[in-house]
C-alpha positions as CSV (number, residue, x, y, z in Angstrom):
1,M,104.6,50.4,-61.7
2,T,101.2,51.9,-62.6
3,N,102.7,55.1,-64.2
4,A,104.3,54.9,-67.6
5,L,104.7,56.6,-71.0
6,L,104.4,54.4,-74.0
7,H,105.5,56.1,-77.2
8,N,106.2,55.3,-80.9
9,A,103.2,53.0,-81.1
10,R,100.5,52.3,-83.7
11,L,97.5,53.1,-81.6
12,I,94.5,50.9,-82.4
13,D,91.3,52.6,-81.3
14,P,88.2,50.4,-81.7
15,E,85.8,53.2,-80.7
16,A,87.1,55.7,-83.3
17,G,87.9,53.0,-85.8
18,T,91.4,54.5,-86.3
19,E,95.0,53.4,-86.4
20,T,97.5,56.3,-85.8
21,L,101.1,56.7,-84.7
22,G,101.1,58.1,-81.2
23,W,101.7,57.7,-77.4
24,V,99.8,56.9,-74.2
25,R,100.6,58.1,-70.7
26,I,99.5,55.9,-67.8
27,E,98.9,57.3,-64.4
28,D,97.6,55.4,-61.3
29,G,96.6,52.4,-63.4
30,K,94.5,54.4,-65.9
31,I,95.0,56.1,-69.2
32,A,95.8,59.7,-68.4
33,E,96.7,61.1,-71.8
34,I,96.7,60.0,-75.5
35,G,98.5,61.9,-78.2
36,E,99.5,61.6,-81.9
37,G,103.0,61.9,-83.2
38,T,106.1,61.4,-81.2
39,R,107.0,62.1,-77.6
40,A,110.4,61.5,-75.8
41,G,110.9,59.3,-72.8
42,G,109.3,56.2,-71.4
43,I,108.9,52.9,-73.1
44,D,109.7,52.9,-76.9
45,C,107.2,50.6,-78.6
46,R,109.3,50.6,-81.8
47,G,106.3,51.0,-84.1
48,S,104.4,48.0,-82.8
49,C,100.7,48.1,-82.3
50,L,99.1,49.1,-79.0
51,G,95.5,48.4,-78.4
52,P,93.1,47.8,-75.5
53,G,93.5,44.4,-73.8
54,L,91.2,41.7,-75.2
55,V,88.0,40.8,-73.3
56,D,87.5,37.1,-73.9
57,V,84.0,35.8,-73.3
58,G,83.3,32.2,-72.5
59,V,86.6,31.1,-70.9
60,K,86.3,27.8,-69.0
61,V,88.6,27.5,-65.9
62,G,88.4,24.1,-64.2
63,E,87.9,25.5,-60.7
64,P,86.1,24.1,-58.9
65,G,86.4,20.4,-59.7
66,E,88.7,20.1,-62.7
67,R,92.0,21.8,-61.7
68,H,93.9,19.0,-63.5
69,K,92.6,20.6,-66.8
70,E,93.1,24.3,-65.9
71,G,93.4,26.5,-62.9
72,F,93.2,30.3,-62.5
73,G,96.9,30.5,-62.3
74,T,97.7,28.8,-65.6
75,A,94.6,30.4,-67.3
76,G,95.8,33.8,-66.2
77,Q,99.3,33.2,-67.5
78,A,97.9,32.1,-70.9
79,A,95.6,35.1,-71.0
80,A,98.4,37.5,-70.3
81,A,100.6,35.9,-73.0
82,G,97.7,36.2,-75.4
83,G,96.9,39.9,-74.7
84,V,93.7,39.0,-72.9
85,T,93.3,41.3,-69.9
86,T,89.8,40.2,-68.8
87,M,88.4,36.7,-68.9
88,V,84.6,36.3,-68.7
89,T,84.4,32.8,-67.3
90,R,81.8,30.1,-67.8
91,P,79.8,28.4,-65.0
92,D,80.0,24.9,-66.5
93,T,82.6,23.7,-64.0
94,A,82.4,20.2,-62.4
95,T,80.4,21.8,-59.6
96,A,78.2,24.3,-61.4
97,I,78.5,27.9,-60.2
98,D,74.9,28.1,-59.1
99,T,75.1,29.6,-55.6
100,P,76.6,32.8,-54.2
101,E,78.9,30.7,-52.0
102,I,80.4,28.9,-55.0
103,L,80.7,32.2,-56.9
104,E,82.4,33.9,-54.0
105,F,84.9,31.0,-53.9
106,V,85.6,31.4,-57.6
107,A,86.0,35.2,-57.3
108,R,88.5,34.7,-54.4
109,R,90.5,32.1,-56.2
110,A,90.6,34.3,-59.3
111,K,91.8,37.3,-57.3
112,E,94.5,35.2,-55.6
113,R,95.8,33.4,-58.7
114,S,95.0,35.1,-61.9
115,A,97.4,37.6,-63.5
116,V,94.4,39.2,-65.4
117,R,90.9,40.4,-64.5
118,V,88.2,37.8,-64.1
119,A,84.5,38.5,-64.6
120,P,82.5,35.3,-63.8
121,M,79.2,34.2,-65.2
122,A,76.8,32.1,-63.1
123,A,74.5,29.2,-64.0
124,L,71.0,30.0,-65.1
125,T,69.4,26.9,-63.5
126,M,70.5,24.8,-60.5
127,G,73.1,22.3,-61.5
128,R,72.6,23.5,-65.1
129,E,69.8,20.9,-65.3
130,G,67.2,23.2,-66.8
131,R,64.6,22.7,-64.1
132,E,64.9,25.2,-61.3
133,M,66.0,28.8,-61.6
134,V,69.1,30.0,-59.6
135,E,68.9,32.9,-57.2
136,I,69.7,35.4,-60.0
137,A,69.4,38.5,-57.7
138,F,71.8,37.1,-55.0
139,L,74.3,35.9,-57.6
140,R,74.2,39.2,-59.3
141,D,74.9,40.9,-56.0
142,A,77.8,38.5,-55.6
143,G,79.4,39.6,-58.8
144,A,77.9,37.5,-61.7
145,V,78.1,39.5,-64.9
146,A,75.7,37.2,-66.8
147,F,73.7,33.9,-66.5
148,S,74.1,30.8,-68.7
149,D,73.8,27.0,-68.6
150,G,76.6,26.8,-71.2
151,D,76.1,24.1,-73.7
152,H,73.3,22.5,-71.6
153,V,70.3,24.0,-73.5
154,V,67.3,24.7,-71.3
155,S,64.9,22.6,-73.3
156,N,61.7,23.6,-71.4
157,P,60.5,26.9,-72.9
158,K,58.4,27.6,-69.8
159,V,61.4,27.4,-67.5
160,L,63.5,29.5,-69.8
161,S,60.8,32.1,-70.2
162,R,60.4,32.4,-66.4
163,C,64.2,32.8,-66.1
164,M,64.2,35.5,-68.8
165,T,61.2,37.4,-67.2
166,Y,63.0,37.5,-63.8
167,A,66.3,38.4,-65.4
168,R,64.6,41.2,-67.3
169,S,63.2,42.7,-64.0
170,L,66.8,42.8,-62.7
171,G,68.4,44.0,-65.8
172,A,70.5,40.8,-66.0
173,L,72.0,39.4,-69.1
174,I,71.3,35.8,-70.2
175,V,73.7,34.0,-72.5
176,G,72.2,31.2,-74.5
177,H,73.7,28.3,-76.6
178,P,71.6,28.3,-79.8
179,Q,71.2,24.6,-80.6
180,D,68.3,22.2,-80.8
181,P,69.3,19.7,-78.1
182,V,67.5,16.7,-79.6
183,L,68.8,17.2,-83.1
184,S,72.4,17.8,-81.9
185,D,72.5,15.0,-79.4
186,G,75.5,12.8,-80.0
187,A,76.7,14.7,-83.1
188,A,80.4,15.1,-83.7
189,V,80.6,17.0,-87.0
190,T,78.3,19.0,-89.4
191,S,76.2,17.0,-91.7
192,G,77.2,16.8,-95.4
193,K,79.3,14.8,-97.8
194,F,82.4,15.0,-95.6
195,A,80.6,13.6,-92.6
196,S,79.2,10.8,-94.6
197,L,82.6,9.9,-96.0
198,K,84.0,9.8,-92.5
199,G,81.1,7.8,-91.1
200,L,80.7,10.2,-88.2
201,P,77.4,11.2,-86.4
202,A,76.4,14.6,-87.7
203,V,74.1,17.5,-87.1
204,S,72.4,19.8,-89.6
205,P,73.2,23.5,-89.3
206,M,69.4,23.9,-89.0
207,A,69.7,22.8,-85.4
208,E,71.5,26.0,-84.6
209,R,68.9,28.1,-86.5
210,M,66.0,26.3,-84.7
211,G,67.6,26.9,-81.3
212,L,68.3,30.5,-82.1
213,E,64.8,31.1,-83.4
214,R,63.3,29.8,-80.2
215,D,65.5,31.8,-77.9
216,L,64.9,35.0,-79.9
217,A,61.1,34.5,-79.7
218,L,61.3,34.1,-76.0
219,A,63.6,37.2,-75.8
220,E,61.0,39.1,-77.7
221,M,58.2,37.9,-75.4
222,T,60.1,38.8,-72.2
223,G,62.2,41.8,-73.2
224,V,65.3,40.3,-71.7
225,A,68.9,41.2,-72.6
226,Y,70.1,38.1,-74.5
227,H,73.4,37.1,-76.0
228,A,74.0,34.0,-78.2
229,D,77.3,32.6,-77.2
230,Q,78.3,31.2,-80.7
231,I,76.8,31.6,-84.1
232,S,78.5,29.4,-86.7
233,T,76.1,28.9,-89.6
234,A,74.8,31.2,-92.3
235,A,71.4,29.7,-91.8
236,A,71.1,31.4,-88.4
237,L,72.0,34.9,-89.5
238,P,68.6,36.0,-91.0
239,A,66.9,35.4,-87.6
240,L,69.6,37.4,-85.8
241,T,69.3,40.2,-88.4
242,R,65.5,40.4,-88.0
243,A,65.8,40.5,-84.2
244,K,68.2,43.4,-84.3
245,A,66.1,45.2,-86.9
246,A,63.1,44.8,-84.6
247,G,65.0,46.5,-81.8
248,L,65.4,43.5,-79.5
249,N,68.2,43.7,-76.9
250,V,70.2,40.8,-78.5
251,T,73.8,40.3,-79.4
252,A,75.8,37.3,-80.7
253,G,79.4,36.0,-80.7
254,V,81.5,33.7,-82.8
255,S,84.5,31.7,-81.8
256,I,87.9,32.3,-83.5
257,H,88.0,28.7,-84.5
258,H,84.8,29.0,-86.6
259,L,86.2,32.2,-88.2
260,T,89.5,30.6,-89.2
261,L,88.9,26.8,-89.7
262,N,86.4,24.7,-91.5
263,E,85.1,21.1,-91.4
264,F,87.9,19.8,-93.7
265,D,90.4,20.6,-91.0
266,V,89.2,17.6,-89.1
267,G,91.2,15.6,-91.6
268,E,92.0,12.1,-90.5
269,Y,89.9,12.3,-87.3
270,R,92.0,14.9,-85.6
271,T,90.2,15.3,-82.2
272,F,91.9,18.6,-81.4
273,F,89.5,19.9,-84.1
274,K,86.4,18.5,-82.4
275,L,84.5,21.5,-81.2
276,K,81.0,22.4,-80.0
277,P,79.3,23.4,-82.2
278,P,81.3,21.4,-84.8
279,L,83.4,23.1,-87.5
280,R,81.2,24.2,-90.4
281,S,81.6,24.5,-94.2
282,E,83.9,27.1,-95.8
283,E,80.8,28.9,-97.0
284,D,79.6,29.2,-93.4
285,R,83.1,30.4,-92.3
286,K,83.0,33.2,-94.9
287,A,79.5,34.2,-93.8
288,M,80.7,34.5,-90.2
289,V,83.6,36.8,-91.2
290,E,81.2,39.0,-93.2
291,A,78.8,39.0,-90.3
292,V,81.5,40.3,-88.0
293,R,82.5,42.9,-90.5
294,D,78.9,44.3,-90.9
295,G,78.2,44.1,-87.2
296,T,75.5,41.3,-87.3
297,I,77.8,39.3,-85.0
298,D,79.1,41.6,-82.2
299,L,82.1,39.8,-80.7
300,I,84.8,37.3,-81.3
301,C,85.8,34.9,-78.5
302,S,88.1,32.0,-78.0
303,M,85.6,29.7,-76.1
304,H,88.7,28.4,-74.3
305,T,87.9,24.8,-73.3
306,P,90.8,22.9,-71.8
307,Q,90.7,19.1,-72.0
308,D,93.3,16.7,-70.8
309,E,95.1,14.2,-73.0
310,E,93.0,11.3,-71.9
311,S,89.8,13.1,-73.0
312,K,91.2,13.9,-76.4
313,R,93.2,10.7,-77.2
314,L,90.1,8.8,-78.1
315,P,88.1,7.9,-81.2
316,F,86.7,11.1,-82.7
317,E,83.1,10.2,-82.0
318,V,83.6,9.9,-78.2
319,A,86.5,12.4,-77.6
320,A,85.7,15.5,-75.6
321,S,84.8,18.6,-77.4
322,G,86.7,21.9,-77.2
323,A,90.0,23.7,-77.7
324,V,92.2,26.0,-75.7
325,G,92.3,29.5,-77.1
326,L,93.4,32.2,-74.7
327,E,97.0,32.3,-76.0
328,T,96.1,31.9,-79.7
329,L,93.1,34.2,-79.9
330,L,95.0,37.2,-81.2
331,P,97.4,35.5,-83.5
332,A,94.6,33.5,-85.1
333,A,92.4,36.6,-85.4
334,L,95.3,38.3,-87.2
335,R,94.9,35.8,-90.0
336,L,91.7,37.8,-90.9
337,F,93.7,41.0,-90.9
338,H,96.5,39.6,-93.1
339,S,93.9,38.2,-95.5
340,G,92.3,41.7,-95.8
341,D,88.9,40.5,-94.4
342,L,89.0,42.7,-91.2
343,S,91.0,45.8,-90.2
344,L,92.8,46.0,-86.8
345,P,90.1,48.4,-85.4
346,D,87.4,45.9,-86.6
347,L,89.1,43.1,-84.7
348,F,89.6,45.1,-81.5
349,R,86.0,46.3,-81.7
350,A,84.9,42.6,-81.7
351,M,87.5,41.3,-79.2
352,A,87.7,44.2,-76.7
353,L,85.2,47.0,-77.0
354,N,82.0,45.1,-77.8
355,P,82.4,42.4,-75.2
356,A,83.3,44.9,-72.5
357,K,80.2,47.0,-73.3
358,R,77.9,43.9,-73.5
359,F,79.0,42.5,-70.1
360,G,79.1,45.9,-68.3
361,L,82.9,46.0,-67.9
362,N,85.2,49.1,-67.9
363,G,87.9,47.8,-70.3
364,G,88.0,47.5,-74.0
365,R,88.8,51.1,-74.8
366,L,91.8,53.2,-75.7
367,S,90.5,56.4,-74.2
368,V,91.4,58.8,-71.4
369,G,90.0,57.6,-68.1
370,A,89.8,53.9,-69.1
371,P,91.8,51.3,-67.2
372,A,95.3,50.9,-68.5
373,D,94.6,47.3,-69.7
374,L,96.7,47.2,-72.9
375,V,98.4,44.9,-75.3
376,L,101.5,45.6,-77.4
377,F,101.9,43.3,-80.4
378,D,103.7,42.9,-83.6
379,P,101.1,41.9,-86.2
380,D,103.8,40.7,-88.7
381,A,106.0,38.6,-86.6
382,P,106.0,35.0,-87.9
383,F,106.2,31.9,-85.8
384,V,105.3,28.2,-85.8
385,L,103.0,27.3,-82.8
386,D,104.3,24.5,-80.6
387,R,101.5,23.4,-78.2
388,A,104.1,22.3,-75.7
389,T,105.0,25.9,-75.1
390,L,101.5,27.0,-74.3
391,R,101.0,28.3,-70.7
392,S,97.6,26.6,-70.4
393,K,97.7,23.4,-68.3
394,S,95.9,21.6,-71.2
395,K,97.5,21.7,-74.6
396,N,94.5,20.9,-76.9
397,T,94.9,23.5,-79.6
398,P,93.9,22.9,-83.2
399,F,96.8,25.3,-84.2
400,D,99.6,23.0,-83.2
401,L,102.5,23.3,-85.7
402,A,100.5,25.9,-87.6
403,R,102.3,28.9,-89.2
404,M,101.1,32.0,-87.4
405,Q,101.8,35.7,-88.0
406,G,101.5,38.1,-85.1
407,R,102.9,38.0,-81.6
408,V,102.1,39.6,-78.3
409,L,105.1,41.5,-77.0
410,R,103.7,42.9,-73.7
411,T,100.5,43.1,-71.7
412,W,99.5,45.5,-69.0
413,V,96.6,45.2,-66.5
414,G,95.8,48.3,-64.6
415,G,99.2,49.7,-65.6
416,Q,101.0,46.7,-64.2
417,S,103.1,44.7,-66.7
418,V,101.8,41.1,-66.5
419,F,103.6,39.7,-69.5
420,E,106.7,40.7,-71.5
421,V,108.7,38.9,-74.2
422,K,112.3,38.9,-73.1
423,A,114.8,40.1,-75.7
């Protein structure tokens, strides 16, 4: 069914910045009409919130090479249950997505298996080794929406500048991981008193600032469209602010974990809280929230990184980094709404509209003519998260047994219902 009428809903419009009671009519998989007030017939949303489906940037799916951690089938199910209607996937798979043939395999698997849309990124250098540029033009023709080596920082500025210059000539987007690779090598937590007390290898927040400053300087030199995948420290914000004020084509994201957790959540060496970059101070967390509110940081993402039990059930220093987040992105983000830090339109601007615009996608809007990629949710529904119930193949969430407030009730992709809570 791609035709439907959804009424009695609180419409969250990130473009207009409004929240109004109204209805949406879907026809042929697109939004055909939007109105305020009430309208009879169709699906009664019972006063719940209806917004554009989330566009989650930086999702890792383990195909090819790591299907035991996550496949497109389980990732798509988790995304649908979390209100994510488009996954922008990372190229840091076991076999890097660095050729058109591998990208075409990924696109085919995604189409066959995923319940939601998939927009793949491709590697920036062959094998993500930072030495030889990929065939950006061919990969772009094959469907790559951006180019990134993930957390493998291209340490040679000459190689990176050449990649940026070529990408600029094609109008391609480069996604960087702002981090000085030497300073951050082997680090497990952020430097400070807590890291010293725990005896864990740490990295200064200045490593992020240094990495970002370099990338922004090269972006200024080449004129490339550049996106920083995760900003997590207050020390990095002035450089980003200056770059935007200078008119550079730059944007930045932040993970939901760095917006809602801090370094003390590591507690007694809890490896589900080991992330990359590591969790920061409470002052940094608050600075990230403010940066989202004022638009310095453009988008919020889950940085969904599935890891199997064997990779996490290790001493903190050697355990794998990362956490799953497709299914918890919206409930975790609603913590910022309930705390009064961000409004619902603010959240959907950062999680739907801005990522869609930056990566050249059609979704993220609640407007006539837009794809009927929608999420219906109750922002006040309380629950305790049990990681065993997550639809991701891996269960490495830092929110296990956490009290959450806000549940997805139904998700549509192109007007098709892909997830629904059964009464």
